[in-house]
Structures are given as structure tokens and as C-alpha cells.
C-alpha positions, 0 to 999 in steps of 0.5 A: 442280608440284603436291603430287601430282606431287611425291609421285609423283616422290618415290615413283618415285625410292624404287622405282627405288632399291629396284629397283636395290638388289635388282638389285645383290643379285641380281647378287651371289647369281648370282655365288655360284651360279656359283661366283664367290664374290668378285666385284669391285664393278665385276663386280657393278655391270656384272652389275646393269646399273649403273655401278660408281660408282653401286653405292655409292649403294645400299650404304655399302660391300661389307660392307653389300652382303654383309649385304643379301645375307645378310639376304635368304638368311636370310629365304629359308631360314627356312621350311627350318629347321623340323625339325617334331619336338620334344624329347619325340620318339623319338631315332631320329625326331629324328635322321632329322628333323634330318639331312633338314632340314639337308641340305635347308637346305644344298642350297638355300643352298650358294652363299651359305653357301660364299661367307659362309665365304670372306668371313668371313675378311676381313669382320668383318660377314660373320664376325659374321653367320656366327657368329650363324647357327652359334649359332642352329643349335647352339641348335636341336640343343641343344633338340631333343636335350635329353633325350638330353644330360640323360642322360649325353650332355651332353659330346656337343653339340659333336660333334652340332653338328659332324655337323649343320653345313654343313661336315660336309655339304660334306665328304660332298657335295664332298670324298667325292662322296656323293650326297644320299641317301647323305650323309643316310644317313652323317649318320644312322648317325653321329648314331645311333652317337654317341647310342648309338641303334639303328634303331627304338630310343627 
């Protein structure tokens, strides 16, 4: 076998490995979208068209698979995080912008976000990643509303963070059965009340 043939064989194996790895991640995320948040390794492998034994040729363990799925979802969600306004904007504009941005983010990532919260109770790696994501979103709110927090509302950051969270969105959308527009309206009204802002105010 020539050097070129050896290189082509190695490249082919790498490609197949990457394709199989992606197929496993696809299978896990597809299960999440169907509301099956804790599929077994056998179910994931079968859905990916692989044998259960071969699943862990591509991932160290199930936690490694969940980390890979989370990494992909975070990468996919990154463009949805941009609020489009800075701290100097009018308070009411910032409120409407952050609510619209977060609801759009949560609408598109709801299956994986729900799965992460379920898995975090028993998987330290998922819990760590979830804490990091929550920390990023909290910091984003703190930066956006820094002027308001500096003007006597400093103690409100925890409440602002909760109102802008996936959990608040999910309670309104699922538990209370609100439509997306009504969910946005409820969150805008709550943030306005919290920051003492009337429609059209600064």
C-alpha cells in the first residue's frame, strides 16, 4: 500500500468516526425534541444506526455524550444571545429587547434546555455546564441593566435574573399555558414593575 493509500485510509476512518459521532449526537437531540429526556445508551445507539457496544468508541461515557450535545447546542444558540442594545439605551427599550431575545432563545432551545435541567440532578458534568450557562446569562442582564442597578436597584439583580430565566419562561408557557406573545407581555410587565418603569419611560 502506498503512502497516499495509507493517508486516504486514515482520512476515511477519521471521517467515518466523525460522522458516527455526529449521528449519535443527532440521535440524542432528536430524543430530546420528542420529549424523551433520558434515553438509554441502547436507545441512542439504535437510533443512530449503531450497535450499543460501539457507542462508546466515540464517547468516553454518557456524560461525555451529553457534554458534546450541549456544546453543539450552545454553538447553535450563540447567535440568539445578542440583545442588540447596550446599557446606555432607554430602560424600556432594554426590557423589551431582553425579553424578546430570551424568549426567542428559549423557544429554539427548549428541548435541550429541559433535558439539561433533568440530567443535572445526576450528572455533575451537565450541572457544571448548566451553572456556566446560567452565569453567562446573569452577567448579561447585570451588564445590560448596570445603570439601573447603580441607581438604587442594585438588590434587584437576582429578581431580574429569575424573570429572564428559562424557568420563568417555562412556567408561563407550559404551566400557565400562555402563548408566546402573552408570555413576552407578562415578562415585560414584570420587569417594568420591578424597575419602576412605565411604558415610554427612560
